[in-house]
C-alpha positions in Angstrom: 175.2 132.6 9.7 172.1 131.0 8.2 170.2 128.9 6.0 171.0 131.7 3.7 174.2 132.3 5.5 174.7 128.5 6.0 175.0 128.3 2.2 177.5 131.2 2.3 179.4 129.6 5.1 179.6 126.3 3.3 180.8 128.0 0.1 183.3 130.0 2.1 184.8 126.8 3.5 184.8 125.2 0.0 186.5 128.2 -1.5 189.2 128.2 1.2 189.9 124.5 0.6 190.1 125.0 -3.1 192.3 128.1 -2.6 194.6 126.4 -0.2 195.0 123.4 -2.4 195.5 125.3 -5.7 197.1 128.6 -4.9 199.0 127.6 -1.8 199.6 123.8 -1.5 200.2 123.4 -5.2 201.4 126.9 -6.0 204.5 128.7 -4.8 203.8 127.8 -1.2 203.7 124.0 -1.8 207.4 124.2 -1.0 206.6 124.5 2.7 209.0 122.3 4.5 207.8 119.7 7.0 211.0 120.4 8.9 214.6 120.8 7.7 217.8 119.7 9.4 221.0 121.6 9.3 222.6 118.9 7.3 220.0 119.0 4.5 219.9 122.8 4.2 221.7 124.0 1.0 222.9 127.1 2.8 223.7 125.9 6.3 226.5 127.8 8.0 229.1 127.1 10.7 228.9 129.9 13.4 232.0 131.0 15.1 232.6 129.6 18.6 233.3 133.2 19.7 230.0 134.4 18.2 227.2 132.2 19.5 224.0 132.2 17.4 220.8 133.6 19.0 217.7 132.1 17.4 214.9 134.4 18.7 216.1 134.2 22.3 219.0 134.8 24.7 222.5 134.0 23.4 223.4 130.4 24.0 227.2 129.9 24.3 226.8 126.2 23.5 225.3 126.9 20.1 228.5 126.3 18.1 227.5 123.5 15.7 226.2 123.7 12.1 223.1 125.9 12.0 220.5 125.8 9.3 220.4 129.0 7.2 216.6 129.1 7.4 216.9 129.4 11.2 219.3 132.3 10.9 216.9 134.0 8.5 214.0 133.6 10.9 216.1 134.9 13.8 216.7 138.1 11.9 213.0 138.8 11.3 211.1 140.5 14.1 207.9 138.8 13.0 209.2 135.3 13.4 212.0 135.8 15.9 210.1 133.9 18.6 208.7 131.2 16.3 210.6 128.0 15.5 211.2 127.5 11.8 210.5 124.1 10.2 207.7 123.1 12.5 204.8 124.3 10.3 202.4 127.1 11.0 203.3 130.7 10.3 207.1 129.9 10.4 206.6 127.2 7.9 204.9 129.7 5.6 207.8 132.1 5.8 210.3 129.4 5.4 208.4 128.1 2.4 208.6 131.4 0.7 212.3 131.6 1.5 212.7 128.2 -0.1 211.2 129.5 -3.3 213.3 132.6 -3.6 216.7 131.6 -2.3 218.3 132.7 -5.6 217.1 136.3 -5.1 219.6 138.7 -3.5 218.7 140.4 -0.3 217.1 143.8 -0.5 219.2 146.8 0.6 216.1 148.3 2.1 215.3 145.4 4.4 213.5 142.0 4.3 210.0 143.4 4.8 208.2 146.0 2.7 206.8 148.1 5.5 204.1 149.7 3.3 202.9 146.3 2.3 203.1 145.0 5.8 200.9 147.9 7.0 198.5 147.6 4.1 198.2 143.8 3.7 198.5 142.8 7.4 198.2 145.8 9.7 195.1 147.4 8.1 193.1 144.2 7.9 193.9 143.2 11.5 193.1 146.8 12.7 189.8 146.6 10.7 188.8 143.3 12.3 189.8 144.6 15.8 187.8 147.8 15.2 184.6 145.9 14.2 185.0 143.6 17.2 185.4 146.6 19.5 182.3 148.2 17.9 180.3 145.0 18.4 181.2 144.8 22.0 180.4 148.5 22.5 176.8 148.0 21.2 176.2 144.8 23.1 173.7 146.5 25.3 171.7 147.7 22.3 171.3 144.1 21.0 168.6 141.7 21.9 169.5 138.6 23.9 169.9 136.2 22.2 170.7 137.7 18.8 169.9 136.3 15.4 172.8 134.4 14.0 171.2 132.3 11.3 169.0 133.4 8.5 167.0 131.6 5.8 167.2 132.1 2.1 164.9 135.1 2.3 167.3 136.7 4.9 164.9 136.2 7.8 166.2 135.1 11.2 165.8 131.4 12.0 168.6 130.7 14.4 169.7 132.5 17.6 172.6 132.6 20.0 175.2 134.8 21.7 177.3 137.5 20.3 180.6 135.8 21.4 180.2 133.0 18.8 180.0 135.5 15.9 183.1 137.4 17.0 185.1 134.2 17.6 184.2 132.8 14.2 185.2 136.2 12.6 188.7 136.0 14.2 189.3 132.3 13.6 188.4 132.6 9.9 190.0 135.9 9.1 193.3 135.7 10.9 194.8 132.7 9.0 193.8 134.2 5.7 195.5 137.5 6.5 198.7 135.7 7.6 198.7 133.3 4.7 198.1 136.0 2.0 199.3 139.2 3.7 202.6 138.1 5.1 204.1 136.6 1.9 202.7 139.7 0.1 204.9 141.9 2.3 208.2 139.9 2.0 210.7 141.6 -0.3 212.4 138.4 -1.3 209.2 137.2 -2.8 208.8 138.3 -6.5 206.5 141.3 -6.8 204.1 139.6 -9.1 203.3 137.0 -6.4 203.0 139.7 -3.8 200.5 141.5 -6.0 198.6 138.3 -6.5 198.3 137.4 -2.8 198.4 140.7 -0.9 195.0 142.2 -2.0 193.3 139.0 -1.1 194.1 139.7 2.5 192.5 143.1 2.6 189.5 142.1 0.6 188.7 139.1 2.7 189.1 141.0 5.9 186.8 143.7 4.6 184.2 141.1 3.6 184.3 139.5 7.1 184.0 142.9 8.8 181.0 143.6 6.5 179.4 140.2 7.5 179.5 141.2 11.2 177.9 144.6 10.5 175.2 143.2 8.3 174.3 140.7 11.0 174.2 143.2 13.9 173.1 146.5 12.5 169.6 145.4 11.7 169.2 144.2 15.3 170.2 147.3 17.0 167.6 148.6 19.6 165.3 145.6 18.9 163.5 144.1 21.9 163.6 140.7 20.2 165.6 139.3 17.3 162.5 137.6 16.0 161.8 139.1 12.5 165.4 140.5 12.1 166.5 140.5 8.4 170.1 140.0 7.3 171.6 143.0 5.5 174.1 143.0 2.6 175.2 146.6 2.1 178.0 146.5 4.7 179.5 143.4 3.1 179.6 145.2 -0.2 181.2 148.3 1.4 183.7 146.2 3.3 184.8 144.1 0.4 185.0 147.1 -1.9 187.1 149.1 0.6 189.4 146.1 1.2 189.8 145.6 -2.6 190.6 149.3 -3.1 193.2 149.3 -0.3 194.8 146.1 -1.6 194.9 147.6 -5.1 196.6 150.8 -3.9 199.2 149.0 -1.9 199.8 146.5 -4.7 200.3 149.4 -7.1 202.9 150.9 -4.7 205.0 147.8 -4.4 208.6 148.0 -5.6 210.6 145.1 -6.9 214.0 144.4 -5.3 216.6 145.3 -7.9 218.5 142.3 -9.2 222.2 142.6 -10.1 223.3 142.9 -13.7 224.3 139.7 -15.5 228.1 139.6 -16.1 228.3 137.5 -19.2 226.5 136.7 -22.4 224.4 133.5 -22.6 226.1 130.1 -23.4 226.9 129.9 -27.2 225.0 126.6 -27.4 221.7 128.4 -26.8 219.6 129.6 -29.8 220.1 132.9 -31.5 217.8 134.5 -34.0 216.3 137.7 -35.4 213.8 140.0 -33.7 210.6 138.2 -32.7 207.0 139.3 -32.8 204.9 139.8 -29.7 202.9 136.7 -28.8 199.6 136.0 -27.0 198.6 132.8 -25.3 195.1 131.9 -24.4 194.0 129.4 -21.8 192.7 125.9 -22.6 189.1 125.1 -23.7 188.5 123.4 -20.3 189.4 126.5 -18.4 187.2 128.6 -20.7 184.3 126.3 -19.9 185.1 126.5 -16.1 185.2 130.3 -16.3 181.9 130.4 -18.1 180.3 128.1 -15.5 181.8 130.1 -12.7 180.2 133.3 -14.1 176.8 131.6 -14.4 177.1 130.2 -10.8 178.2 133.6 -9.5 175.2 135.4 -11.0 172.8 132.6 -9.8 174.2 132.9 -6.3 172.5 136.2 -5.9 169.3 134.2 -5.4 170.8 132.6 -2.3 173.0 135.3 -0.7 174.8 138.5 -1.6 177.6 137.2 0.5 177.9 134.1 -1.6 177.9 136.3 -4.7 180.8 138.4 -3.3 182.8 135.3 -2.4 182.5 133.7 -5.8 182.9 137.0 -7.6 186.1 138.0 -5.8 187.6 134.5 -6.2 187.1 134.7 -10.0 190.4 136.6 -10.2 192.3 133.4 -9.4 190.4 131.5 -12.1 191.2 133.9 -14.9 194.4 135.6 -13.9 196.2 134.0 -16.8 193.2 133.6 -19.2 195.2 135.5 -21.8 199.0 136.3 -21.5 200.9 138.6 -23.8 204.7 138.6 -24.0 207.0 141.0 -25.9 210.7 141.3 -26.2 212.0 144.8 -26.2 215.5 146.3 -26.2 215.5 147.0 -22.5 213.2 144.3 -21.1 211.0 141.3 -21.6 207.4 142.4 -20.8 204.4 140.2 -20.1 200.8 141.0 -19.3 198.1 138.9 -17.9 195.5 140.4 -15.5 198.6 141.8 -13.9 202.0 142.2 -15.6 205.7 142.6 -15.0 208.8 143.7 -16.8 212.1 141.7 -16.7 215.1 144.0 -17.3 217.2 142.6 -20.1 220.4 143.5 -18.2 219.5 141.0 -15.5 218.8 138.1 -17.9 221.5 135.4 -18.1 219.9 133.0 -20.6 216.7 132.1 -22.5 215.8 128.6 -23.8 212.8 126.7 -25.2 211.1 124.4 -22.7 207.8 122.8 -21.8 205.3 123.3 -19.0 202.9 120.7 -17.7 200.2 121.9 -15.4 200.7 118.7 -13.4 204.2 119.9 -12.5 202.7 122.5 -10.1 199.1 121.4 -9.8 197.4 123.8 -12.2 197.7 127.0 -14.2 198.0 130.6 -13.2 201.0 132.4 -11.7 202.6 129.8 -9.4 205.9 128.4 -8.2 207.4 125.2 -9.6 210.3 123.2 -8.2 211.9 121.4 -11.1 214.6 118.8 -10.5 218.3 119.5 -11.3 219.5 122.6 -13.1 216.0 123.9 -14.1 215.4 124.6 -10.4 212.8 126.7 -8.7 210.8 129.0 -11.1 207.9 131.3 -11.3 205.5 129.9 -14.0 203.1 132.1 -15.9 200.9 129.5 -17.4 197.7 129.7 -19.4 197.8 126.0 -20.2 200.2 123.1 -20.6 202.4 123.2 -23.7 205.5 124.9 -25.2 207.2 127.3 -22.9 210.1 129.8 -22.7 212.5 129.6 -19.7 214.1 132.9 -18.8 216.9 132.8 -16.2 217.9 136.0 -14.4 220.3 137.0 -11.6 217.2 137.1 -9.4 214.1 135.1 -10.3 213.8 132.3 -12.8 210.7 132.4 -15.0 208.8 130.0 -17.2 206.2 131.4 -19.7 203.8 129.2 -21.7 203.9 130.5 -25.3 202.1 129.6 -28.5 203.4 126.5 -30.2 206.3 127.1 -32.5 207.4 130.4 -30.9 209.6 129.4 -28.0 212.7 129.0 -30.2 212.4 132.3 -31.9 211.7 134.2 -28.6 214.7 132.6 -26.9 216.9 133.3 -30.0 215.8 137.0 -30.0 216.5 137.4 -26.2 219.9 135.7 -26.4 220.9 137.7 -29.5 220.0 141.0 -27.7 222.1 139.8 -24.7 225.1 139.2 -27.0 224.9 142.7 -28.3 224.4 144.1 -24.7 227.5 142.4 -23.5 229.5 143.4 -26.6 
């Protein structure tokens, strides 16, 4: 919408490009396959000739060769049963998440968290559908043409049909809901990533619903759209409601329980006395970026409340690991950034000093890294590049950036506690 809303629209596109390249393409979801053959799949299986495999369709008695495990996983899911895996799109997203979490055991309560699926996907889509239905129902009360573009002062300066606004709302909102809401609902995805992505789906959908209302409500019962003024209150209400719903659903998420480790860590790994809690702050460059982002967000109020909301809400992804605290307790290793998690000690198999380079995954934050050889796929909690602590569990593998000189003592403390735990 707008000169004023043109700026907001441009910023929206810029934000989505940045988000897709940092949080998705270079984050956990950069593991999206471009396609995977059965021979290259680490978990391909050989189905019985008496039990043909059905991949989202009728049973095919000739399907007796080696079948990629990813296809079997997709076939079991009602959301992707009719979508071919490995070809990109939505199925590529789901297969990419599976690629990150193949070491995690299946959940006894099902692959999908139905509460999260309802909150992160169902509610946003229902909200968008409801706003579109409302817009169609008040079509007769709107002028023809309606105001679709507004200048910096919020005054109408461009006009067109209602259909264009509704189509743009669907085209922009649907991919974001699927990209953020679906991984946020998948139980095999670590809870901290689900809590990072899921609320973005509800918040963005609420914001887009508010945009539609702010555009149309001021024009109701006008004879002409000339002189219409763009509103902002509904965008605030929509984004706030979406954020609240996302936070509530995120708080209710449960982590799939990992099995207990069977043995003490390898004797060659460090052992040591109890360690002190540590705190890692982000780099100077990121502190400068955060300060500039705050100034730009406040200044954006001069252009558009919508632009202010977009920049303000995206600030979470800039500062999610601005400061990270990590503590080793008798029952768990606990860390806290903007959001936190506890790693039960009984599930940990080993801890060792390591290093993290932001170039390994394209940035800092909470993200997925696919290291070569034995280090494997890991969830990195990184405030900056530098000394790190690798923690392996029977479920997820973790990497935490820690203050220089502390990784050895933290690893030694964890391994010593594990020795005592396993007798």
